[in-house]
C-alpha positions, 0 to 999 in steps of 0.5 A: 500500500505504501508503494501505491501512495508513493507512486500516487496510484489509486486502485479499486479492489473488487471483492465479494464485499463490493457485490451488492447483488447480481448487477454491477453498480453504476459507481463500479462501472464508472470506476472501470471507465475512469481506470487506466489499467485493469488487471483481470485474474482468471481462475477456473471458477471465474465463470461461475459469477455473473458479476465477474462476466458482466465486469469483464464485458465492461472492461473489454468494451473500454479496452476497445473504445477508450484504450483501457490497458488490460492485463490478464492473469491466468491463475492455474489456468491456460489462456487457451482454456479461457479463449475457447471455454474448454476443459474444466473452465468450459464445463463450469461455464456451460453449467453456469449458462444452463441456469440462464439459457434464455439470454443468448445475446448476453451469453454471446457477449460473455464468450466474446469478452472471454475470447478477446481477453485471453488473446491479450498478452498477460501472465500465467501463474502455474503451480510448480510440480516441485515439493515446494508449495510456494514455488510458482512460474510466471509466464508471459510473452517474453519468457518464464520466471520461477519464484525460486529464482526471485530472492 
């Protein structure tokens, strides 16, 4: 937090405490529009939340229309699973969609937002197979760094 203050950075942390129902508040939508960068953390359960999907849709709209910088982070998830909605990620998404099957246009907009976000260069956080539970690999378009290399 001190680093953010020193660099005069403001951030909006989106968590369950901000969720006041199924719909995103106007103040959060405005905060997305006024942001310079959005960090999207995808996990396998990301698609179980209408809130997350609607927020992603707004972020990607701002990416296209006003040049919002977007950094996707794939936490224990391959970008291709998000891009194509396959594997466990795809199964969970389909299960979620079965609950709201009558909203085809909305579903299509979510699929498009997932596909576009997964096409942006970002980071993969892959858990290492070593015995060290705290060893992760960060992969971006420019290479891989292991946390055991960072001291």
